[in-house]
C-alpha positions as CSV (number, residue, x, y, z in Angstrom):
1,X,53.3,84.6,-96.9
2,X,53.5,86.9,-99.9
3,X,52.6,89.8,-97.6
4,X,55.8,89.1,-95.6
5,X,58.3,87.9,-98.3
6,X,59.1,89.3,-101.8
7,X,59.2,86.1,-103.8
8,X,59.6,88.1,-107.1
9,X,63.0,89.3,-106.0
10,X,64.5,86.0,-104.7
11,X,68.2,85.6,-105.5
12,X,70.2,82.4,-105.9
13,X,72.8,82.3,-103.1
14,X,74.6,79.0,-103.8
15,X,74.2,75.4,-102.9
16,X,75.7,71.9,-103.2
17,X,74.5,68.5,-104.2
18,X,72.0,68.3,-101.2
19,X,70.7,71.9,-100.7
20,X,70.1,75.1,-102.6
21,X,70.3,78.5,-100.9
22,X,68.2,81.6,-101.7
23,X,68.2,85.1,-100.4
24,X,64.6,86.0,-99.8
25,X,63.8,89.8,-99.4
26,X,61.3,90.8,-96.7
27,X,58.3,92.8,-97.8
28,X,56.0,95.3,-96.1
29,X,52.4,95.6,-97.0
30,X,49.1,96.8,-95.5
31,X,48.8,93.5,-93.6
32,X,52.5,93.0,-92.7
33,X,54.4,95.7,-91.0
34,X,57.9,95.2,-89.6
35,X,59.4,97.0,-86.6
36,X,62.7,97.5,-88.3
37,X,64.0,98.6,-91.7
38,X,63.6,95.5,-93.8
39,X,66.1,96.7,-96.5
40,X,68.9,96.3,-93.9
41,X,68.2,92.6,-93.1
42,X,69.2,89.7,-95.3
43,X,67.3,86.4,-95.0
44,X,68.8,83.2,-96.5
45,X,66.9,79.9,-96.8
46,X,68.4,76.5,-97.4
47,X,66.1,74.1,-99.2
48,X,66.7,70.3,-99.4
49,X,66.7,69.4,-103.1
50,X,65.2,65.9,-102.4
51,X,62.4,66.8,-100.0
52,X,62.0,70.5,-100.9
53,X,61.8,71.2,-97.2
54,X,63.4,74.3,-95.7
55,X,66.3,73.0,-93.7
56,X,67.9,76.2,-92.5
57,X,66.9,79.8,-92.0
58,X,69.6,82.5,-91.5
59,X,69.2,86.2,-91.0
60,X,71.9,88.9,-90.7
61,X,72.0,92.6,-90.4
62,X,73.6,94.4,-93.4
63,X,74.0,97.7,-91.5
64,X,73.1,99.1,-88.1
65,X,69.8,101.0,-87.6
66,X,68.0,103.0,-84.9
67,X,64.8,101.9,-83.1
68,X,62.7,103.1,-80.2
69,X,62.5,106.7,-81.4
70,X,66.3,106.7,-81.8
71,X,67.0,105.8,-78.2
72,X,68.4,102.4,-79.2
73,X,70.6,101.3,-82.1
74,X,70.8,97.8,-83.4
75,X,74.4,97.0,-84.3
76,X,74.2,93.3,-85.2
77,X,71.7,90.5,-85.6
78,X,72.4,86.9,-86.4
79,X,69.8,84.2,-86.6
80,X,70.6,80.6,-87.5
81,X,67.8,78.0,-87.3
82,X,68.3,74.5,-88.5
83,X,65.4,72.0,-89.0
84,X,66.2,68.3,-88.9
85,X,63.6,66.2,-90.6
86,X,63.4,62.6,-89.5
87,X,62.8,60.0,-92.1
88,X,66.3,59.8,-93.7
89,X,65.3,56.3,-94.8
90,X,63.0,57.8,-97.4
91,X,59.7,57.6,-95.4
92,X,57.5,60.6,-95.8
93,X,57.2,62.9,-92.8
94,X,55.1,66.0,-92.1
95,X,56.1,69.4,-90.7
96,X,55.1,68.3,-87.2
97,X,58.0,65.9,-87.1
98,X,60.6,68.7,-87.6
99,X,63.1,69.2,-84.9
100,X,64.4,72.8,-85.0
101,X,67.5,74.1,-83.2
102,X,69.6,77.1,-83.5
103,X,70.8,80.4,-82.1
104,X,69.9,84.0,-82.3
105,X,72.0,87.0,-81.2
106,X,71.3,90.7,-81.0
107,X,73.8,93.4,-80.2
108,X,72.4,96.9,-79.5
109,X,73.1,100.1,-77.7
110,X,70.5,101.4,-75.3
111,X,71.1,104.9,-73.9
112,X,74.7,104.5,-75.1
113,X,75.4,101.2,-73.3
114,X,76.2,98.1,-75.2
115,X,73.7,95.3,-74.7
116,X,74.0,91.7,-76.0
117,X,71.2,89.2,-76.1
118,X,71.4,85.5,-77.1
119,X,68.7,82.8,-77.5
120,X,69.1,79.1,-78.1
121,X,66.2,77.3,-76.4
122,X,63.9,77.3,-79.4
123,X,60.8,75.1,-79.2
124,X,58.6,74.1,-82.1
125,X,55.0,75.3,-82.0
126,X,52.3,73.2,-83.5
127,X,51.5,74.1,-87.2
128,X,48.1,75.4,-87.8
129,X,47.0,72.1,-89.4
130,X,48.0,70.2,-86.2
131,X,46.3,72.6,-83.7
132,X,42.7,72.0,-82.5
133,X,40.2,74.3,-84.1
134,X,39.2,77.3,-81.9
135,X,35.8,77.1,-80.3
């Protein structure tokens, strides 16, 4: 994970009695390259104080940027993923029990035409520990 996220530059972004929020900068490395300028994207994580689980991930675009050799321009990105963990009665639950939901939105121009994409049918994939070993 340290190849993708710059944990040394995490910033406190607020919180309340239940959660604390942090801005987590993205990082490029030899093993982790991004297809967009990472300095123009802000990632915010909400962490439940009691369980220390990530309960919300939000991303937003700080300023537009060009992609696809300058043919397209990304104008806006909004990502909001919420993870509800069962077990509010205090019972321990693992990551496989998480129920994510959320929305993602991208606004871009392609050859000068405005294009908007929206996604909301997110489905959880099995964590590595829950997957069968490859043969």
